[in-house]
C-alpha positions as a Python dict, from the first residue, in 0.01 Angstrom:
ca = {
    (1, 'M'): (0, 0, 0),
    (2, 'T'): (-140, -307, 173),
    (3, 'D'): (-500, -401, 95),
    (4, 'L'): (-661, -391, 439),
    (5, 'T'): (-1002, -510, 322),
    (6, 'K'): (-890, -872, 284),
    (7, 'T'): (-898, -1101, 585),
    (8, 'P'): (-550, -1235, 658),
    (9, 'D'): (-521, -1611, 639),
    (10, 'R'): (-184, -1656, 805),
    (11, 'S'): (-149, -1847, 1131),
    (12, 'L'): (15, -1689, 1433),
    (13, 'S'): (43, -2012, 1631),
    (14, 'H'): (423, -1990, 1614),
    (15, 'V'): (427, -1657, 1801),
    (16, 'T'): (526, -1700, 2164),
    (17, 'E'): (555, -1337, 2272),
    (18, 'W'): (380, -1015, 2172),
    (19, 'V'): (488, -651, 2195),
    (20, 'F'): (220, -382, 2201),
    (21, 'D'): (295, -25, 2101),
    (22, 'L'): (73, 139, 2363),
    (23, 'D'): (242, 477, 2346),
    (24, 'N'): (298, 499, 1968),
    (25, 'T'): (676, 493, 1990),
    (26, 'L'): (763, 173, 1800),
    (27, 'Y'): (613, 257, 1462),
    (28, 'P'): (606, 583, 1268),
    (29, 'R'): (275, 767, 1252),
    (30, 'E'): (285, 743, 872),
    (31, 'C'): (234, 364, 879),
    (32, 'N'): (-118, 420, 1019),
    (33, 'L'): (-85, 117, 1243),
    (34, 'F'): (-399, 171, 1449),
    (35, 'A'): (-616, 199, 1137),
    (36, 'Q'): (-475, -136, 1023),
    (37, 'I'): (-545, -290, 1364),
    (38, 'D'): (-899, -150, 1362),
    (39, 'I'): (-968, -309, 1023),
    (40, 'L'): (-833, -646, 1133),
    (41, 'I'): (-1041, -635, 1451),
    (42, 'S'): (-1346, -543, 1244),
    (43, 'H'): (-1288, -843, 1015),
    (44, 'Y'): (-1271, -1066, 1320),
    (45, 'M'): (-1585, -917, 1473),
    (46, 'V'): (-1777, -955, 1145),
    (47, 'S'): (-1678, -1322, 1129),
    (48, 'V'): (-1782, -1383, 1491),
    (49, 'T'): (-2107, -1185, 1493),
    (50, 'N'): (-2217, -1227, 1129),
    (51, 'L'): (-2294, -854, 1119),
    (52, 'A'): (-2228, -655, 802),
    (53, 'F'): (-1937, -409, 823),
    (54, 'D'): (-2168, -107, 824),
    (55, 'E'): (-2381, -249, 1107),
    (56, 'L'): (-2068, -335, 1304),
    (57, 'G'): (-1951, 25, 1256),
    (58, 'R'): (-2280, 156, 1392),
    (59, 'C'): (-2254, -75, 1694),
    (60, 'K'): (-1896, 34, 1764),
    (61, 'R'): (-1998, 402, 1745),
    (62, 'R'): (-2293, 347, 1981),
    (63, 'I'): (-2070, 170, 2232),
    (64, 'T'): (-1801, 438, 2207),
    (65, 'E'): (-2053, 718, 2249),
    (66, 'S'): (-2226, 550, 2543),
    (67, 'T'): (-1902, 480, 2730),
    (68, 'A'): (-1713, 804, 2658),
    (69, 'P'): (-1644, 1023, 2962),
    (70, 'R'): (-1858, 1334, 2983),
}
């Protein structure tokens, strides 16, 4: 299994086009793609905001809870 706690150091400057799996049909559920994406986004946010991972998690939960439809 891939270690998702390490920040990737590979450049994507060569990528000219992106495909997003918005309806979960390109990858099998078992690959847990969205969990991997969430971890990578969290690494980015930690590097930009200088928050600790646990504080970032609390911020994300507060934002989600405050913007969720009721």
